[in-house]
C-alpha positions in Angstrom: 11.2 24.3 2.3 9.3 24.5 5.6 10.8 23.7 9.0 8.6 20.6 9.6 9.4 19.2 6.1 13.1 19.5 6.8 12.8 17.9 10.2 10.9 14.9 8.7 13.3 14.5 5.9 16.2 14.5 8.3 14.5 11.7 10.2 13.4 9.6 7.3 16.2 9.8 4.8 18.5 7.4 6.7 15.6 5.1 7.5 14.5 4.9 3.9 18.1 4.5 2.7 18.6 1.5 5.0 15.3 0.0 4.1 15.8 0.3 0.3 19.3 -1.0 0.5 18.2 -4.0 2.6 15.4 -4.8 0.1 17.7 -4.5 -2.9 20.4 -6.5 -1.2 18.1 -9.4 -0.2 16.1 -9.5 -3.4 18.8 -9.0 -6.0 22.3 -9.0 -4.6 22.3 -11.9 -2.3 24.0 -14.3 -4.8 26.8 -11.7 -5.3 27.3 -10.1 -1.9 27.8 -12.3 1.3 25.7 -11.5 4.3 28.7 -10.4 6.3 29.8 -8.0 3.5 26.2 -6.7 3.2 26.1 -6.1 7.0 29.3 -4.1 6.8 28.1 -2.1 3.7 24.8 -1.1 5.3 26.1 1.4 7.8 28.7 2.7 5.3 26.0 3.4 2.7 23.7 5.0 5.3 26.6 7.2 6.5 27.6 8.3 3.0 24.0 9.1 1.9 23.3 10.8 5.3 26.4 13.0 5.1 25.7 14.1 1.5 22.0 14.8 1.9 21.7 15.7 5.6 24.4 18.3 5.6 22.5 20.2 2.9 19.3 19.9 4.9 21.0 21.1 8.1 22.3 24.1 6.1 18.9 25.0 4.9 17.5 24.5 8.4 20.1 26.8 9.8 19.4 29.5 7.2 15.7 29.3 7.9 16.2 29.6 11.6 18.7 32.5 11.3 16.1 34.5 9.2 13.6 34.3 12.1 
């Protein structure tokens, strides 16, 4: 993966995660999840997805920069 691609993915993964979650929550889960619970779940979900995916991307980025 190229350096620019990794940088853009690091930027957009949390953004898209929050956007997709908010869409799904408001379109399909609103009768089941209260607004307060949804507001608490949003940062938790973004954090979990961010930690799992972004740590791998940062590792790849570190390897690529060490090779240079």
